[in-house]
N, C-alpha and C positions, 0 to 999 in steps of 0.2 A: 825567503831564501834567495840570495843573489845568484844570477846565472853564472855557470862556469865560463871560463874564457872561450872555449870552443863554441858553446851555445851562443854567447854574446856575439862572436864573430859571424855565426850563421845568421843571426837576426839582423845584424848590421848589413851583411851582404845582401840579404833578401830585400831589405828596405831600400838599399841603393839601386838594386836591379828593378824594383817596382817603380821607383822614381824615373829611372831611365826609360822604362816602358811607357809611362804615362806622359812624361814631359819631353821626351826626345833627348838628344845629345846635351850633356852638361859638363861644365868644368869641375875640377876638384873643389874650387871655392864655392861653386853653386851647390854641389853635393853637401859640403859642410854646412852651408846655410839652411838647406832644406831638411837635412837629417838632424842637425843640432849636435853632431859628433865633433870631436876635436880634430884639428888638422892632421896630427900624426895618425889618428885612427882612420881617417879618410884616405890618407896616403897608403896605409897598409892594405885597406880593402881594395883600392884601385889596383894596386900591384897584384894582389891575390886573384882578383877577378880577371885581370889581363892574362896572367899565367895560366888560368883555368880555361882560357879561350872563350869566356862569356862576354867580355867587353873588349873594345879596341879603340884606338885613336881614330876619329872620323873627320877631324878638321881642327881649326883653331878658332878661338873666340874672335869676334869682329872688332873688339875694342883695340885701338892702336895705343901702345904705351911704350915706354922705354924698355928695351930688352925684348925677348921673345913673347909672342902672344900665348895666352893660356891654351892648353890642349883641351879639345872637346872629346869626351868619351861617349860611346854609344854601344848598345847591345849588338853583338855579332848576329845580324838578322838571318844569315844563312845557316846558323847552327842547327836549325830544325825547320821543316816544312809542315804546314798544317792543312788539312782538308776539311771542308764543311759541305754537308749535303742537306738539301731540302727535298724530302721525299713526299710527293703528292700522289693522289690516286691515279693521275693521268700523266705524270711526268716526274723527272728527277733533275735537279739543278745542282751543280757543284762548283766550288771555287777552291783554289789552292793559294795559300799565302806564305810569307816568311814569318819568322818569329815575332816581328814587330807589327804584323797585321797588314803588310803591303801585299795587295792582291797581285799574283803572278800569272794566274790562268783562271778562266771560268768558262763554263759551258752548260748546256742543258739538252735533254733528249725527251721527246714525247713517248709515252708508253700507252699503246692502244688498249682499249677494253678487252679486245680479243687476244691479246698477247698471253701466252701461257706463263706459268711461274718461272720456268727455266729461262726462256728467252728474255723475259722482262728483267730478271736478275742479271743476266749476262750483259744486256744493254747498259744497265746502270753501273755495274762494276767496270766495264770497259771504258765508260765515260770518266770514271775516277782515275783509271790508269793513264788515259790520254792526257788528262789535265795535269796529273803529277809529272808526267814526262815533259810536257810543255813548260812546266815551271822549273825543270832541271832537277827533279828529285827522283831517286830510285823508288822511294816510298815515303809517304807522309809519316811524320813522327806520331801524330795524333789525328784521329778522324772524329769529328763531331757530326752526328746525324740527327736531324729533326724530322719527326714523323707524326702523323695523327695517331691517336690511340693511347692506351694506358701503358706506362712503364712500371714494371714491378720494382718497388723500392728495395726489395731484398736482393734481387739478382741483377737489376739494371737492364733486364731484357724487355723487349716489346711484347706485350701480351696479345693473344688472339682477340680480335675485336670484330663484332658483327658489322658487316657492311664495308670493311676495308679489304683490299686485295691480299691474297695469301702471299704474294711475292714480297710484301713489305718485311715480314718477319724473316724470310729466307735471305733477304738482301743483307741484313745486319750480320748474319752468320757468315755469308759468303765474303763480305768485305774483310772480316777478320781472318778467314781462311786464306784469302788472296794476299793479305798483308799481315802475316803472322807476327811480325815484330812491332807492328803499330798498335797503339792504344786506341780502341774504338769505344766511343761513348754515344749512347742514344738517349734522346730526351724528347718529350712531347713538344710538338711544334708551338703550341700556345705558350708554354713555359719559356721556350727559347725566345719567342718574340718579346715576352715580358722582360727577360734579362737584357735583351738588346735595347729596348725602349728605356730601361732603367739606366743604362750606362751611356747610351749615345742618342736617345730619342726624346720622346714626349715626357718621360717621367724622370729626367735627370735630376730634378730638384725634389724628388719624392722618395722617402724611405718606405712609405706604405701606400700601396695603390692596388687596383684590380684592373687587369686587362681583359676586355671582352672580345673574344674572337668571333666575328660574324662572317660566315662563309658558307661553304657547302654543309659544314657541320657547325655546331655552336659549342663554345667552351669558354672557360675563364682561367686566368692565371692569377694566383694570389701572392702578393709580396707584402710581408709584414715586417716592419722594423729592419728593412734592407735584406731580408732573407726570403727566398722562394719557398713556399709551403706546398708540399706535394700531397700530404695526407697519409694515413696509415697504409692504404692500398695503392697509392699513387693516383687516386681519383679526385683529389680536391679540384673543384672548378668544373665538374661535369654538369653544368647547368642546363644542358639540353634536356635532362630528365626532370628539371624543375617544374612542378605543377603550377600553372598560372591560369588566370581567367582567360576566356576566349577560345579555349581549345575544345575539340569535340569529345575528347575522352581524357583519361588519365594515363600517364606513362606507366610502363611496367619495367621489371628488372631486366628485360631483354629487348625492350623497344621504347625509344624515346619519342615516337611520333605523337604521343598525346601530351608531351611536355612543351617547354619553351622552344624546343627545336621546331615544332610544328607551326610556330608563329613567326620565327625570325630566321630560320634556315633558308638556304638559297631557293629551294623549291617553293616555299611559302612566299618569299619575296617576289618571285616571278609571277605567282598567282595574284598577289596583291597589286602589282603593277598593272596586270591585265584588267583588274577591276576598275582601275583609274584610266584605262585607255592607252596605257603604255605597253606596246607589244613589239616594237621594232619595225623595221621596214617591211612592207608587204612582200611575201614570197621568199624572204630570207630565212635562214635557219633560226630556230628559237634562240633569242639572245640570252646570255648569262645574266644572273641577278645583278652582278656588279656593273655590267654594261648598262642595264636599265637605271640603276641608281645614279651612275655617273651622268647619264643623259638627263635625268630629272634634275640633278644639281645644275647642269649647264643651262637647262631651260629656265629654271627658277632664277638663276643669276641674270640671264638675258632679260627676263621679264622685269626684274627689279630695275635694271638699267633703262629699259624702255619706258617704264612708268616714270622714272625720274626725268627722262628727257621730255616726256609728254607734259609732265607738270611744269617743267621749265619753259616749254613751248607755249603753254597757256598764259604764262606771264609775259611772254614776248611774242613777236610776230614771226620771227625766223625759226625754221626747223620744225614747225608744227606738223606738216605732212609726213616728214621723215619719222618723227616720234610715233605717230599713230600707226604707220606702216610696220615699224618694229614691234610695237605692242600687239598688233593684230596677229603677227606671225609667231609669237612666242608661246602660245598655248599655256598661259600661266596657271590656270586652275588645276589642270591634271597633274602637272609636275609638283606643284605646291601641296596639293591634297595627298598625293602619294607619299611624299617625304614626311608630311605630318603624321600620316597613318603608320608609317614605318617607325618613326620616332616613338609613337605611343607604344608600339609593341616592344621595342628595344628597352624602353624605360621600365616596362613591367619586370623584366628579368633583372635589370640593373637595380631596381628598388629593392628586390628581395635580397640581393647580394649586399647592398648598402646597409639594410636594416640589421644584418647579422654581423658584418665586419666593420662598418663605419670607416672605410678606407680614406675618405676625403678626396679621392681622385679616381676616376674611371677613364681608361684609355680604350677607344674603339679601334679595333684592328681587324685583321682578316680581309678578304677581298671586298666584302660589302662595307665594312667599316672604313677602309681606305678610300673606296669609291665615294662614300658619303662625305668624307672630309669634314671641314669646319661646318658646313651647312647642316649635316646630320648631327654632329656633336652638339651644336648650339640648340637644335630642336630637342634632342634627348635631354640635355641639361635643364631646359625650361620645364619639360614635363616631369622630370625627376624631382625638381624642386617642389612641384605640386603634390607628388606622391609621398615624399619623405621629409621629415623635419630636420634630417641630418644634412648639413652643408656638404655638398659634393661637387667638385669641378669635373666636367666631362671634356676630355680632350680627344683628338684624333691622332692616329699613328703618324710619326714624322719619318719613319724609315720605309714606308711603303712596302713593296713586294720583297725587299731585301731583309726584312726583320728576322725571319727564321734563319736565313743563311748567316746573318751577322751574329745572331745568338749562338748558332752552332760553332761559328769561328771563335767567338769569345770563350765558349766552353772548352774548345780544343786548346786554345792558347793558355787558359788557366791550368789545364792538366799538364801541358808541356812545360810550363814554367815550374810547376811543382816538381816534375822529374828532373829538370835541368838546374833549377835554382835552389831546390829544397822547399818543403812545405812552408806556407805562410805561417808566421807566428800567431798563436791564438791569444 
């Protein structure tokens, strides 16, 4: 059954707006080429969207020709403001952007362990208010929130989770109370990181992949055929509870300490580093797991460079003393053995996921995954190849610490576009 004229116009308008969002400013001729629509149809939609205040003339095409240059049309970026929050156990970060994703304000605030629920929530909400004001907005049209824990797929609410601060759940409700006209969406942080890596990062060329979150907690996000899969209860990817070899006990329904979490979570990584003599400077505060991993990567890289210089020096006479000095100070064995042992642990969890889903690609993210970078990803890939017959590429996050915020912003932008442009055609 052919679409009615009004439905066809809505589909064409949405297509044009999506292209302007993705490609930036375009001429009517470029819109015609990219949409495949006729010239009169494009002219009508440009007029319609301009009158609706959704697009405007933002310049002229650079090509010089006889007569006037072609007009460039772009989305009215200030039509809506978007806010994104990355909620951690010890901090909150926020950024505010316009409708095309240009960041207008960003800030963060630490939240101490001793802060009560009320003060912690007030600190976080006040941060959003200040950022919105700095961006020139009375309120954000849409707020995307990324937080650890499970999201109830039926209600979209953050569920109570053992080990997470009580103020997390209260924060979501308070943001909605403080901005009653805004649309507030909350999503698991690992899922948001996966969405961001899919659109802007390490998985841009992948329709199917798994993102492993390695940090204070352990989790995974599953993207199959371009769609994020959350599971019936919102718990798809809770691999911290995965039973794996090498643990002292089995996990339980209320405690994942006996599962994969006890091998690859931040506390376990710090202990593993200590076993290999990596403990940080004497007298300093106990270092975080990601700091130890980053230092190990640095030492391993320095060791490789020093070894190469020493080998080159043995073939010639110049520089031999310098090469030996660098090699002696690099402490190669400890750093290398630690990264190898960590990779063995990460590969255990990855192999279980791969054997069930066969995603073809695993992205290492979270604080530890980012700190390990290419060095850790390469090691995990090599060990995974020995554990599983399924060909799987292991990559590291390209978005770093911004992945959750970027994912929250993309989610907010999608919702705002649905409201302003109309839902995307199925």
